Structures are given as structure tokens and as C-alpha cells.
Biopython code that builds the backbone (N, CA, C, O; Angstrom):
import numpy as np
from Bio.PDB.StructureBuilder import StructureBuilder

atoms = [
    (1, "UNK", "N", (-22.983, -8.379, 6.672)),
    (1, "UNK", "CA", (-22.382, -7.733, 7.818)),
    (1, "UNK", "C", (-23.250, -6.549, 8.229)),
    (1, "UNK", "O", (-23.790, -5.843, 7.377)),
    (2, "UNK", "N", (-23.381, -6.339, 9.506)),
    (2, "UNK", "CA", (-24.140, -5.225, 10.062)),
    (2, "UNK", "C", (-23.499, -3.899, 9.656)),
    (2, "UNK", "O", (-22.287, -3.732, 9.794)),
    (3, "UNK", "N", (-24.296, -2.962, 9.160)),
    (3, "UNK", "CA", (-23.774, -1.663, 8.738)),
    (3, "UNK", "C", (-23.385, -0.793, 9.926)),
    (3, "UNK", "O", (-22.596, 0.139, 9.768)),
    (4, "UNK", "N", (-23.911, -1.071, 11.093)),
    (4, "UNK", "CA", (-23.617, -0.287, 12.285)),
    (4, "UNK", "C", (-22.611, -1.019, 13.161)),
    (4, "UNK", "O", (-22.958, -1.540, 14.221)),
    (5, "UNK", "N", (-21.370, -1.053, 12.710)),
    (5, "UNK", "CA", (-20.356, -1.771, 13.471)),
    (5, "UNK", "C", (-19.505, -0.791, 14.265)),
    (5, "UNK", "O", (-19.359, 0.371, 13.886)),
    (6, "UNK", "N", (-18.959, -1.262, 15.345)),
    (6, "UNK", "CA", (-18.055, -0.468, 16.161)),
    (6, "UNK", "C", (-16.638, -0.620, 15.611)),
    (6, "UNK", "O", (-16.377, -1.456, 14.745)),
    (7, "UNK", "N", (-15.747, 0.188, 16.121)),
    (7, "UNK", "CA", (-14.343, 0.046, 15.738)),
    (7, "UNK", "C", (-13.841, -1.333, 16.159)),
    (7, "UNK", "O", (-13.100, -1.982, 15.422)),
    (8, "UNK", "N", (-14.242, -1.767, 17.332)),
    (8, "UNK", "CA", (-13.827, -3.091, 17.821)),
    (8, "UNK", "C", (-14.354, -4.192, 16.888)),
    (8, "UNK", "O", (-13.649, -5.160, 16.602)),
    (9, "UNK", "N", (-15.598, -4.033, 16.417)),
    (9, "UNK", "CA", (-16.160, -4.988, 15.452)),
    (9, "UNK", "C", (-15.333, -4.992, 14.162)),
    (9, "UNK", "O", (-15.068, -6.048, 13.587)),
    (10, "UNK", "N", (-14.934, -3.811, 13.721)),
    (10, "UNK", "CA", (-14.136, -3.713, 12.494)),
    (10, "UNK", "C", (-12.807, -4.440, 12.670)),
    (10, "UNK", "O", (-12.355, -5.148, 11.770)),
    (11, "UNK", "N", (-12.188, -4.263, 13.827)),
    (11, "UNK", "CA", (-10.923, -4.967, 14.070)),
    (11, "UNK", "C", (-11.124, -6.478, 14.032)),
    (11, "UNK", "O", (-10.297, -7.202, 13.479)),
    (12, "UNK", "N", (-12.215, -6.952, 14.615)),
    (12, "UNK", "CA", (-12.498, -8.396, 14.608)),
    (12, "UNK", "C", (-12.809, -8.881, 13.194)),
    (12, "UNK", "O", (-12.364, -9.957, 12.797)),
    (13, "UNK", "N", (-13.572, -8.092, 12.431)),
    (13, "UNK", "CA", (-13.939, -8.494, 11.065)),
    (13, "UNK", "C", (-12.717, -8.573, 10.164)),
    (13, "UNK", "O", (-12.590, -9.501, 9.366)),
    (14, "UNK", "N", (-11.826, -7.611, 10.287)),
    (14, "UNK", "CA", (-10.597, -7.639, 9.481)),
    (14, "UNK", "C", (-9.760, -8.857, 9.857)),
    (14, "UNK", "O", (-9.240, -9.552, 8.984)),
    (15, "UNK", "N", (-9.630, -9.113, 11.159)),
    (15, "UNK", "CA", (-8.842, -10.274, 11.587)),
    (15, "UNK", "C", (-9.446, -11.576, 11.064)),
    (15, "UNK", "O", (-8.730, -12.464, 10.601)),
    (16, "UNK", "N", (-10.759, -11.676, 11.143)),
    (16, "UNK", "CA", (-11.431, -12.870, 10.618)),
    (16, "UNK", "C", (-11.186, -13.019, 9.120)),
    (16, "UNK", "O", (-10.906, -14.121, 8.650)),
    (17, "UNK", "N", (-11.288, -11.928, 8.367)),
    (17, "UNK", "CA", (-11.073, -11.984, 6.921)),
    (17, "UNK", "C", (-9.640, -12.394, 6.610)),
    (17, "UNK", "O", (-9.399, -13.232, 5.741)),
    (18, "UNK", "N", (-8.688, -11.796, 7.328)),
    (18, "UNK", "CA", (-7.269, -12.113, 7.099)),
    (18, "UNK", "C", (-7.009, -13.591, 7.347)),
    (18, "UNK", "O", (-6.335, -14.240, 6.547)),
    (19, "UNK", "N", (-7.529, -14.129, 8.437)),
    (19, "UNK", "CA", (-7.258, -15.533, 8.754)),
    (19, "UNK", "C", (-8.017, -16.495, 7.845)),
    (19, "UNK", "O", (-7.596, -17.636, 7.657)),
    (20, "UNK", "N", (-9.128, -16.041, 7.284)),
    (20, "UNK", "CA", (-9.920, -16.904, 6.401)),
    (20, "UNK", "C", (-9.458, -16.817, 4.941)),
    (20, "UNK", "O", (-9.355, -17.842, 4.267)),
    (21, "UNK", "N", (-9.183, -15.613, 4.453)),
    (21, "UNK", "CA", (-8.883, -15.421, 3.031)),
    (21, "UNK", "C", (-7.471, -14.906, 2.756)),
    (21, "UNK", "O", (-6.932, -15.130, 1.672)),
    (22, "UNK", "N", (-6.884, -14.236, 3.703)),
    (22, "UNK", "CA", (-5.615, -13.572, 3.442)),
    (22, "UNK", "C", (-4.390, -14.356, 3.831)),
    (22, "UNK", "O", (-3.273, -13.873, 3.645)),
    (23, "UNK", "N", (-4.556, -15.544, 4.361)),
    (23, "UNK", "CA", (-3.484, -16.430, 4.835)),
    (23, "UNK", "C", (-2.835, -15.871, 6.095)),
    (23, "UNK", "O", (-2.833, -16.533, 7.133)),
    (24, "UNK", "N", (-2.281, -14.650, 6.016)),
    (24, "UNK", "CA", (-1.657, -14.007, 7.169)),
    (24, "UNK", "C", (-1.578, -12.513, 6.885)),
    (24, "UNK", "O", (-1.774, -12.074, 5.752)),
    (25, "UNK", "N", (-1.291, -11.744, 7.919)),
    (25, "UNK", "CA", (-1.068, -10.311, 7.730)),
    (25, "UNK", "C", (0.229, -10.106, 6.957)),
    (25, "UNK", "O", (1.187, -10.859, 7.130)),
    (26, "UNK", "N", (0.257, -9.087, 6.106)),
    (26, "UNK", "CA", (1.532, -8.656, 5.541)),
    (26, "UNK", "C", (2.367, -8.130, 6.705)),
    (26, "UNK", "O", (1.818, -7.828, 7.765)),
    (27, "UNK", "N", (3.654, -8.018, 6.532)),
    (27, "UNK", "CA", (4.494, -7.470, 7.603)),
    (27, "UNK", "C", (4.080, -6.033, 7.901)),
    (27, "UNK", "O", (3.473, -5.359, 7.068)),
    (28, "UNK", "N", (4.412, -5.588, 9.077)),
    (28, "UNK", "CA", (4.088, -4.221, 9.468)),
    (28, "UNK", "C", (4.709, -3.209, 8.504)),
    (28, "UNK", "O", (4.083, -2.208, 8.158)),
    (29, "UNK", "N", (5.915, -3.472, 8.086)),
    (29, "UNK", "CA", (6.590, -2.563, 7.158)),
    (29, "UNK", "C", (5.882, -2.533, 5.803)),
    (29, "UNK", "O", (5.719, -1.468, 5.208)),
    (30, "UNK", "N", (5.466, -3.694, 5.323)),
    (30, "UNK", "CA", (4.713, -3.749, 4.071)),
    (30, "UNK", "C", (3.387, -3.013, 4.229)),
    (30, "UNK", "O", (2.994, -2.251, 3.346)),
    (31, "UNK", "N", (2.699, -3.232, 5.336)),
    (31, "UNK", "CA", (1.429, -2.534, 5.546)),
    (31, "UNK", "C", (1.628, -1.030, 5.658)),
    (31, "UNK", "O", (0.760, -0.268, 5.233)),
    (32, "UNK", "N", (2.742, -0.584, 6.218)),
    (32, "UNK", "CA", (3.018, 0.853, 6.275)),
    (32, "UNK", "C", (3.188, 1.409, 4.861)),
    (32, "UNK", "O", (2.704, 2.500, 4.559)),
    (33, "UNK", "N", (3.865, 0.673, 4.008)),
    (33, "UNK", "CA", (4.028, 1.101, 2.608)),
    (33, "UNK", "C", (2.681, 1.115, 1.888)),
    (33, "UNK", "O", (2.398, 2.027, 1.112)),
    (34, "UNK", "N", (1.857, 0.105, 2.145)),
    (34, "UNK", "CA", (0.521, 0.054, 1.537)),
    (34, "UNK", "C", (-0.325, 1.220, 2.027)),
    (34, "UNK", "O", (-1.057, 1.827, 1.245)),
    (35, "UNK", "N", (-0.231, 1.540, 3.321)),
    (35, "UNK", "CA", (-0.975, 2.679, 3.866)),
    (35, "UNK", "C", (-0.575, 3.971, 3.157)),
    (35, "UNK", "O", (-1.429, 4.785, 2.806)),
    (36, "UNK", "N", (0.704, 4.147, 2.952)),
    (36, "UNK", "CA", (1.192, 5.337, 2.250)),
    (36, "UNK", "C", (0.625, 5.397, 0.836)),
    (36, "UNK", "O", (0.215, 6.460, 0.368)),
    (37, "UNK", "N", (0.603, 4.259, 0.164)),
    (37, "UNK", "CA", (0.044, 4.184, -1.186)),
    (37, "UNK", "C", (-1.441, 4.542, -1.186)),
    (37, "UNK", "O", (-1.898, 5.307, -2.036)),
    (38, "UNK", "N", (-2.181, 3.996, -0.248)),
    (38, "UNK", "CA", (-3.626, 4.254, -0.178)),
    (38, "UNK", "C", (-3.917, 5.719, 0.147)),
    (38, "UNK", "O", (-4.835, 6.307, -0.424)),
    (39, "UNK", "N", (-3.148, 6.307, 1.053)),
    (39, "UNK", "CA", (-3.327, 7.728, 1.370)),
    (39, "UNK", "C", (-3.018, 8.570, 0.128)),
    (39, "UNK", "O", (-3.668, 9.588, -0.107)),
    (40, "UNK", "N", (-2.043, 8.154, -0.652)),
    (40, "UNK", "CA", (-1.741, 8.847, -1.903)),
    (40, "UNK", "C", (-2.909, 8.805, -2.872)),
    (40, "UNK", "O", (-3.171, 9.784, -3.571)),
    (41, "UNK", "N", (-3.609, 7.687, -2.922)),
    (41, "UNK", "CA", (-4.781, 7.584, -3.791)),
    (41, "UNK", "C", (-5.898, 8.513, -3.317)),
    (41, "UNK", "O", (-6.595, 9.110, -4.138)),
    (42, "UNK", "N", (-6.074, 8.641, -2.003)),
    (42, "UNK", "CA", (-7.047, 9.596, -1.457)),
    (42, "UNK", "C", (-6.621, 11.017, -1.838)),
    (42, "UNK", "O", (-7.450, 11.824, -2.258)),
    (43, "UNK", "N", (-5.345, 11.314, -1.692)),
    (43, "UNK", "CA", (-4.835, 12.649, -2.019)),
    (43, "UNK", "C", (-5.067, 12.993, -3.485)),
    (43, "UNK", "O", (-5.426, 14.125, -3.810)),
    (44, "UNK", "N", (-4.864, 12.025, -4.365)),
    (44, "UNK", "CA", (-5.074, 12.260, -5.799)),
    (44, "UNK", "C", (-6.535, 12.645, -6.073)),
    (44, "UNK", "O", (-6.807, 13.593, -6.810)),
    (45, "UNK", "N", (-7.453, 11.913, -5.484)),
    (45, "UNK", "CA", (-8.881, 12.206, -5.688)),
    (45, "UNK", "C", (-9.224, 13.581, -5.125)),
    (45, "UNK", "O", (-9.896, 14.367, -5.793)),
    (46, "UNK", "N", (-8.778, 13.881, -3.922)),
    (46, "UNK", "CA", (-9.076, 15.165, -3.288)),
    (46, "UNK", "C", (-8.485, 16.319, -4.104)),
    (46, "UNK", "O", (-9.142, 17.340, -4.308)),
    (47, "UNK", "N", (-7.259, 16.155, -4.563)),
    (47, "UNK", "CA", (-6.603, 17.217, -5.337)),
    (47, "UNK", "C", (-7.349, 17.518, -6.629)),
    (47, "UNK", "O", (-7.412, 18.668, -7.064)),
    (48, "UNK", "N", (-7.912, 16.483, -7.239)),
    (48, "UNK", "CA", (-8.605, 16.676, -8.511)),
    (48, "UNK", "C", (-10.061, 17.117, -8.319)),
    (48, "UNK", "O", (-10.574, 17.922, -9.096)),
    (49, "UNK", "N", (-10.718, 16.592, -7.293)),
    (49, "UNK", "CA", (-12.127, 16.917, -7.092)),
    (49, "UNK", "C", (-12.324, 18.240, -6.356)),
    (49, "UNK", "O", (-13.212, 19.016, -6.707)),
    (50, "UNK", "N", (-11.508, 18.501, -5.344)),
    (50, "UNK", "CA", (-11.699, 19.684, -4.506)),
    (50, "UNK", "C", (-10.579, 20.714, -4.647)),
    (50, "UNK", "O", (-10.729, 21.864, -4.234)),
    (51, "UNK", "N", (-9.469, 20.300, -5.227)),
    (51, "UNK", "CA", (-8.327, 21.198, -5.380)),
    (51, "UNK", "C", (-8.251, 21.778, -6.772)),
    (51, "UNK", "O", (-9.226, 21.769, -7.523)),
    (52, "UNK", "N", (-7.098, 22.276, -7.098)),
    (52, "UNK", "CA", (-6.887, 22.979, -8.360)),
    (52, "UNK", "C", (-6.407, 22.071, -9.492)),
    (52, "UNK", "O", (-6.341, 22.499, -10.644)),
    (53, "UNK", "N", (-6.078, 20.844, -9.176)),
    (53, "UNK", "CA", (-5.540, 19.944, -10.195)),
    (53, "UNK", "C", (-6.653, 19.349, -11.035)),
    (53, "UNK", "O", (-7.717, 19.006, -10.521)),
    (54, "UNK", "N", (-6.401, 19.228, -12.338)),
    (54, "UNK", "CA", (-7.388, 18.622, -13.233)),
    (54, "UNK", "C", (-7.063, 17.141, -13.436)),
    (54, "UNK", "O", (-5.943, 16.693, -13.191)),
    (55, "UNK", "N", (-8.062, 16.405, -13.884)),
    (55, "UNK", "CA", (-7.893, 14.987, -14.178)),
    (55, "UNK", "C", (-7.115, 14.836, -15.470)),
    (55, "UNK", "O", (-7.353, 15.568, -16.430)),
    (56, "UNK", "N", (-6.197, 13.902, -15.501)),
    (56, "UNK", "CA", (-5.416, 13.629, -16.716)),
    (56, "UNK", "C", (-6.291, 12.908, -17.725)),
    (56, "UNK", "O", (-7.260, 12.247, -17.352)),
    (57, "UNK", "N", (-5.956, 13.032, -18.997)),
    (57, "UNK", "CA", (-6.682, 12.319, -20.048)),
    (57, "UNK", "C", (-6.677, 10.825, -19.758)),
    (57, "UNK", "O", (-5.628, 10.234, -19.501)),
    (58, "UNK", "N", (-7.851, 10.227, -19.800)),
    (58, "UNK", "CA", (-7.979, 8.788, -19.590)),
    (58, "UNK", "C", (-7.963, 8.359, -18.133)),
    (58, "UNK", "O", (-8.120, 7.174, -17.839)),
    (59, "UNK", "N", (-7.778, 9.296, -17.221)),
    (59, "UNK", "CA", (-7.741, 8.972, -15.799)),
    (59, "UNK", "C", (-9.162, 8.938, -15.236)),
    (59, "UNK", "O", (-9.948, 9.855, -15.470)),
    (60, "UNK", "N", (-9.480, 7.899, -14.507)),
    (60, "UNK", "CA", (-10.799, 7.798, -13.875)),
    (60, "UNK", "C", (-10.883, 8.774, -12.713)),
    (60, "UNK", "O", (-9.865, 9.146, -12.130)),
    (61, "UNK", "N", (-12.097, 9.187, -12.379)),
    (61, "UNK", "CA", (-12.300, 10.122, -11.279)),
    (61, "UNK", "C", (-11.859, 9.530, -9.940)),
    (61, "UNK", "O", (-11.344, 10.253, -9.087)),
    (62, "UNK", "N", (-12.049, 8.256, -9.751)),
    (62, "UNK", "CA", (-11.717, 7.608, -8.487)),
    (62, "UNK", "C", (-12.903, 7.616, -7.547)),
    (62, "UNK", "O", (-13.786, 8.469, -7.644)),
    (63, "UNK", "N", (-12.913, 6.676, -6.656)),
    (63, "UNK", "CA", (-14.002, 6.497, -5.696)),
    (63, "UNK", "C", (-13.470, 6.826, -4.308)),
    (63, "UNK", "O", (-12.820, 5.998, -3.671)),
    (64, "UNK", "N", (-13.750, 8.042, -3.844)),
    (64, "UNK", "CA", (-13.213, 8.503, -2.568)),
    (64, "UNK", "C", (-13.621, 7.588, -1.422)),
    (64, "UNK", "O", (-12.788, 7.245, -0.583)),
    (65, "UNK", "N", (-14.878, 7.188, -1.373)),
    (65, "UNK", "CA", (-15.344, 6.320, -0.284)),
    (65, "UNK", "C", (-14.557, 5.014, -0.245)),
    (65, "UNK", "O", (-14.161, 4.556, 0.827)),
    (66, "UNK", "N", (-14.334, 4.424, -1.398)),
    (66, "UNK", "CA", (-13.596, 3.164, -1.465)),
    (66, "UNK", "C", (-12.149, 3.359, -1.028)),
    (66, "UNK", "O", (-11.597, 2.523, -0.313)),
    (67, "UNK", "N", (-11.540, 4.448, -1.450)),
    (67, "UNK", "CA", (-10.144, 4.689, -1.086)),
    (67, "UNK", "C", (-10.005, 4.984, 0.410)),
    (67, "UNK", "O", (-9.048, 4.540, 1.043)),
    (68, "UNK", "N", (-10.959, 5.733, 0.975)),
    (68, "UNK", "CA", (-10.930, 5.957, 2.424)),
    (68, "UNK", "C", (-11.107, 4.643, 3.183)),
    (68, "UNK", "O", (-10.474, 4.423, 4.216)),
    (69, "UNK", "N", (-11.968, 3.777, 2.665)),
    (69, "UNK", "CA", (-12.145, 2.458, 3.288)),
    (69, "UNK", "C", (-10.858, 1.635, 3.200)),
    (69, "UNK", "O", (-10.534, 0.893, 4.127)),
    (70, "UNK", "N", (-10.126, 1.760, 2.093)),
    (70, "UNK", "CA", (-8.834, 1.076, 1.976)),
    (70, "UNK", "C", (-7.857, 1.576, 3.045)),
    (70, "UNK", "O", (-7.133, 0.782, 3.646)),
    (71, "UNK", "N", (-7.839, 2.891, 3.281)),
    (71, "UNK", "CA", (-6.974, 3.465, 4.320)),
    (71, "UNK", "C", (-7.372, 2.892, 5.677)),
    (71, "UNK", "O", (-6.515, 2.474, 6.456)),
    (72, "UNK", "N", (-8.671, 2.876, 5.955)),
    (72, "UNK", "CA", (-9.156, 2.335, 7.224)),
    (72, "UNK", "C", (-8.763, 0.870, 7.387)),
    (72, "UNK", "O", (-8.333, 0.454, 8.463)),
    (73, "UNK", "N", (-8.908, 0.095, 6.326)),
    (73, "UNK", "CA", (-8.550, -1.328, 6.348)),
    (73, "UNK", "C", (-7.103, -1.521, 6.785)),
    (73, "UNK", "O", (-6.816, -2.332, 7.665)),
    (74, "UNK", "N", (-6.195, -0.772, 6.169)),
    (74, "UNK", "CA", (-4.776, -0.948, 6.480)),
    (74, "UNK", "C", (-4.470, -0.460, 7.896)),
    (74, "UNK", "O", (-3.651, -1.063, 8.590)),
    (75, "UNK", "N", (-5.111, 0.614, 8.329)),
    (75, "UNK", "CA", (-4.922, 1.076, 9.704)),
    (75, "UNK", "C", (-5.380, 0.000, 10.682)),
    (75, "UNK", "O", (-4.714, -0.256, 11.684)),
    (76, "UNK", "N", (-6.508, -0.624, 10.393)),
    (76, "UNK", "CA", (-7.004, -1.705, 11.258)),
    (76, "UNK", "C", (-6.029, -2.878, 11.240)),
    (76, "UNK", "O", (-5.759, -3.469, 12.286)),
    (77, "UNK", "N", (-5.504, -3.220, 10.081)),
    (77, "UNK", "CA", (-4.503, -4.294, 10.017)),
    (77, "UNK", "C", (-3.299, -3.975, 10.898)),
    (77, "UNK", "O", (-2.853, -4.816, 11.678)),
    (78, "UNK", "N", (-2.779, -2.764, 10.772)),
    (78, "UNK", "CA", (-1.622, -2.365, 11.577)),
    (78, "UNK", "C", (-1.949, -2.403, 13.067)),
    (78, "UNK", "O", (-1.124, -2.838, 13.871)),
    (79, "UNK", "N", (-3.127, -1.957, 13.433)),
    (79, "UNK", "CA", (-3.534, -1.997, 14.843)),
    (79, "UNK", "C", (-3.608, -3.435, 15.334)),
    (79, "UNK", "O", (-3.101, -3.761, 16.407)),
    (80, "UNK", "N", (-4.241, -4.287, 14.546)),
    (80, "UNK", "CA", (-4.374, -5.693, 14.948)),
    (80, "UNK", "C", (-3.019, -6.350, 15.153)),
    (80, "UNK", "O", (-2.794, -7.024, 16.158)),
    (81, "UNK", "N", (-2.134, -6.156, 14.218)),
    (81, "UNK", "CA", (-0.871, -6.885, 14.290)),
    (81, "UNK", "C", (0.104, -6.284, 15.293)),
    (81, "UNK", "O", (1.111, -6.914, 15.618)),
    (82, "UNK", "N", (-0.171, -5.077, 15.793)),
    (82, "UNK", "CA", (0.700, -4.479, 16.806)),
    (82, "UNK", "C", (0.037, -4.430, 18.177)),
    (82, "UNK", "O", (0.596, -3.882, 19.127)),
    (83, "UNK", "N", (-1.170, -5.013, 18.273)),
    (83, "UNK", "CA", (-1.838, -5.117, 19.565)),
    (83, "UNK", "C", (-2.505, -3.838, 20.045)),
    (83, "UNK", "O", (-2.703, -3.661, 21.247)),
    (84, "UNK", "N", (-2.853, -2.948, 19.131)),
    (84, "UNK", "CA", (-3.506, -1.694, 19.506)),
    (84, "UNK", "C", (-5.020, -1.874, 19.479)),
    (84, "UNK", "O", (-5.585, -2.306, 18.474)),
    (85, "UNK", "N", (-5.665, -1.543, 20.581)),
    (85, "UNK", "CA", (-7.121, -1.505, 20.663)),
    (85, "UNK", "C", (-7.527, -0.119, 20.171)),
    (85, "UNK", "O", (-7.407, 0.861, 20.906)),
    (86, "UNK", "N", (-8.003, -0.034, 18.941)),
    (86, "UNK", "CA", (-8.326, 1.263, 18.346)),
    (86, "UNK", "C", (-9.452, 1.993, 19.071)),
    (86, "UNK", "O", (-9.477, 3.223, 19.091)),
    (87, "UNK", "N", (-10.375, 1.256, 19.662)),
    (87, "UNK", "CA", (-11.444, 1.903, 20.420)),
    (87, "UNK", "C", (-10.850, 2.656, 21.607)),
    (87, "UNK", "O", (-11.142, 3.835, 21.807)),
    (88, "UNK", "N", (-10.032, 1.987, 22.379)),
    (88, "UNK", "CA", (-9.402, 2.616, 23.542)),
    (88, "UNK", "C", (-8.478, 3.753, 23.107)),
    (88, "UNK", "O", (-8.461, 4.817, 23.726)),
    (89, "UNK", "N", (-7.719, 3.525, 22.049)),
    (89, "UNK", "CA", (-6.792, 4.549, 21.562)),
    (89, "UNK", "C", (-7.542, 5.782, 21.073)),
    (89, "UNK", "O", (-7.118, 6.911, 21.319)),
    (90, "UNK", "N", (-8.662, 5.561, 20.378)),
    (90, "UNK", "CA", (-9.451, 6.683, 19.872)),
    (90, "UNK", "C", (-10.045, 7.492, 21.020)),
    (90, "UNK", "O", (-10.002, 8.722, 21.006)),
    (91, "UNK", "N", (-10.597, 6.802, 22.008)),
    (91, "UNK", "CA", (-11.197, 7.499, 23.149)),
    (91, "UNK", "C", (-10.138, 8.301, 23.919)),
    (91, "UNK", "O", (-10.391, 9.433, 24.333)),
    (92, "UNK", "N", (-8.977, 7.720, 24.104)),
    (92, "UNK", "CA", (-7.879, 8.418, 24.778)),
    (92, "UNK", "C", (-7.449, 9.634, 23.964)),
    (92, "UNK", "O", (-7.159, 10.688, 24.530)),
    (93, "UNK", "N", (-7.406, 9.495, 22.644)),
    (93, "UNK", "CA", (-7.026, 10.596, 21.770)),
    (93, "UNK", "C", (-8.054, 11.717, 21.812)),
    (93, "UNK", "O", (-7.688, 12.893, 21.807)),
    (94, "UNK", "N", (-9.340, 11.367, 21.855)),
    (94, "UNK", "CA", (-10.395, 12.370, 21.958)),
    (94, "UNK", "C", (-10.268, 13.146, 23.270)),
    (94, "UNK", "O", (-10.420, 14.368, 23.293)),
    (95, "UNK", "N", (-9.989, 12.430, 24.356)),
    (95, "UNK", "CA", (-9.804, 13.094, 25.651)),
    (95, "UNK", "C", (-8.625, 14.056, 25.591)),
    (95, "UNK", "O", (-8.707, 15.177, 26.094)),
    (96, "UNK", "N", (-7.529, 13.620, 24.976)),
    (96, "UNK", "CA", (-6.343, 14.465, 24.848)),
    (96, "UNK", "C", (-6.659, 15.732, 24.060)),
    (96, "UNK", "O", (-6.300, 16.834, 24.474)),
    (97, "UNK", "N", (-7.331, 15.570, 22.922)),
    (97, "UNK", "CA", (-7.677, 16.722, 22.086)),
    (97, "UNK", "C", (-8.633, 17.677, 22.815)),
    (97, "UNK", "O", (-8.496, 18.896, 22.713)),
    (98, "UNK", "N", (-9.587, 17.123, 23.541)),
    (98, "UNK", "CA", (-10.546, 17.949, 24.268)),
    (98, "UNK", "C", (-9.846, 18.745, 25.358)),
    (98, "UNK", "O", (-10.090, 19.942, 25.516)),
    (99, "UNK", "N", (-8.988, 18.088, 26.099)),
    (99, "UNK", "CA", (-8.246, 18.765, 27.164)),
    (99, "UNK", "C", (-7.340, 19.853, 26.583)),
    (99, "UNK", "O", (-7.302, 20.971, 27.098)),
    (100, "UNK", "N", (-6.627, 19.536, 25.537)),
    (100, "UNK", "CA", (-5.647, 20.450, 24.961)),
    (100, "UNK", "C", (-6.283, 21.566, 24.143)),
    (100, "UNK", "O", (-5.825, 22.708, 24.186)),
    (101, "UNK", "N", (-7.336, 21.240, 23.399)),
    (101, "UNK", "CA", (-7.860, 22.178, 22.393)),
    (101, "UNK", "C", (-9.288, 22.645, 22.654)),
    (101, "UNK", "O", (-9.939, 23.145, 21.737)),
    (102, "UNK", "N", (-9.795, 22.498, 23.884)),
    (102, "UNK", "CA", (-11.206, 22.804, 24.148)),
    (102, "UNK", "C", (-11.598, 24.228, 23.776)),
    (102, "UNK", "O", (-12.764, 24.468, 23.462)),
    (103, "UNK", "N", (-10.678, 25.174, 23.798)),
    (103, "UNK", "CA", (-11.030, 26.537, 23.386)),
    (103, "UNK", "C", (-10.147, 27.066, 22.272)),
    (103, "UNK", "O", (-10.383, 28.158, 21.754)),
    (104, "UNK", "N", (-9.151, 26.314, 21.907)),
    (104, "UNK", "CA", (-8.183, 26.771, 20.893)),
    (104, "UNK", "C", (-8.856, 27.187, 19.590)),
    (104, "UNK", "O", (-8.612, 28.287, 19.094)),
    (105, "UNK", "N", (-9.688, 26.335, 19.036)),
    (105, "UNK", "CA", (-10.305, 26.620, 17.735)),
    (105, "UNK", "C", (-11.419, 27.648, 17.852)),
    (105, "UNK", "O", (-11.649, 28.426, 16.926)),
    (106, "UNK", "N", (-12.114, 27.653, 18.987)),
    (106, "UNK", "CA", (-13.169, 28.643, 19.209)),
    (106, "UNK", "C", (-12.597, 30.059, 19.288)),
    (106, "UNK", "O", (-13.305, 31.034, 19.034)),
    (107, "UNK", "N", (-11.327, 30.168, 19.637)),
    (107, "UNK", "CA", (-10.671, 31.469, 19.748)),
    (107, "UNK", "C", (-9.793, 31.785, 18.544)),
    (107, "UNK", "O", (-8.993, 32.720, 18.587)),
    (108, "UNK", "N", (-9.935, 31.020, 17.482)),
    (108, "UNK", "CA", (-9.128, 31.231, 16.274)),
    (108, "UNK", "C", (-9.932, 32.050, 15.270)),
    (108, "UNK", "O", (-10.812, 31.516, 14.596)),
    (109, "UNK", "N", (-9.641, 33.321, 15.171)),
    (109, "UNK", "CA", (-10.365, 34.222, 14.263)),
    (109, "UNK", "C", (-10.268, 33.763, 12.809)),
    (109, "UNK", "O", (-11.163, 34.055, 12.016)),
    (110, "UNK", "N", (-9.218, 33.063, 12.450)),
    (110, "UNK", "CA", (-9.045, 32.588, 11.072)),
    (110, "UNK", "C", (-10.163, 31.631, 10.656)),
    (110, "UNK", "O", (-10.479, 31.521, 9.471)),
    (111, "UNK", "N", (-10.747, 30.957, 11.606)),
    (111, "UNK", "CA", (-11.812, 29.992, 11.297)),
    (111, "UNK", "C", (-13.172, 30.651, 11.100)),
    (111, "UNK", "O", (-14.113, 30.000, 10.646)),
    (112, "UNK", "N", (-13.284, 31.906, 11.428)),
    (112, "UNK", "CA", (-14.563, 32.614, 11.333)),
    (112, "UNK", "C", (-14.604, 33.637, 10.206)),
    (112, "UNK", "O", (-15.514, 34.465, 10.153)),
    (113, "UNK", "N", (-13.636, 33.589, 9.314)),
    (113, "UNK", "CA", (-13.609, 34.540, 8.192)),
    (113, "UNK", "C", (-14.019, 33.882, 6.911)),
    (113, "UNK", "O", (-14.053, 34.532, 5.867)),
]
sb = StructureBuilder()
sb.init_structure("model")
sb.init_model(0)
sb.init_chain("A")
sb.init_seg("    ")
for serial, (resi, resn, name, xyz) in enumerate(atoms, 1):
    if name == "N":
        sb.init_residue(resn, " ", resi, " ")
    sb.init_atom(name, np.array(xyz, "f"), 0.0, 1.0, " ", f" {name:<3s}", serial, name[0])
structure = sb.get_structure()
């Protein structure tokens, strides 16, 4: 697979994989639960690597890149099965943030201390 894929390519690749190997998408509710689980795994790694929490005895460090990719996978699944074009949604979201926050953070003294 090409390493330089677009969001639209990712949506197509996930759909192809699901139809070829996964039989069908899990239900939206199941995928929402899986997304929550995957985000929890990211949180565990972040809390231990960058936060104040230490690793438990026998606990592996975890692979942040892999866990973030798992989160992305489930988000793409949810988008595919609910008819969301993530490319269009992302661009619209960027426009919204730019319009709303174009000077908000630049004027936040807390970010410059």
C-alpha cells in the first residue's frame, strides 16, 4: 500500500479490507464501544510515558503509533458505515476552527508562559 494515502484512500482501503477479510462491519454501537476501548489504550500509554503514572509490574510500555492507528481505523469504520466523507468533514471542520479561533490562541497569554 502507498504510504502517502489520503483520508479518502484510507476510507476505501478500510472498506476493501472489511469486505474481503472482515465479513461485515461491526454495528455502529459495537464500533463506538471499540473506539472507547482504543482511546483508553492511547490514554494509558500517554499517562505512563508523558504523565505522572508509572508502569505496573509486568505491564508492557505499549506502542503509541499502533494504538493511534487503531483509533483511526475505528473512526474510519464509523465514517464508512454512517456515510460520512471524512475528507469533506475534515475540511469543513478546519474552516470552522479557522473562522472561530483565528486569533483566539494567539491572544492567549497562557500559551506563551
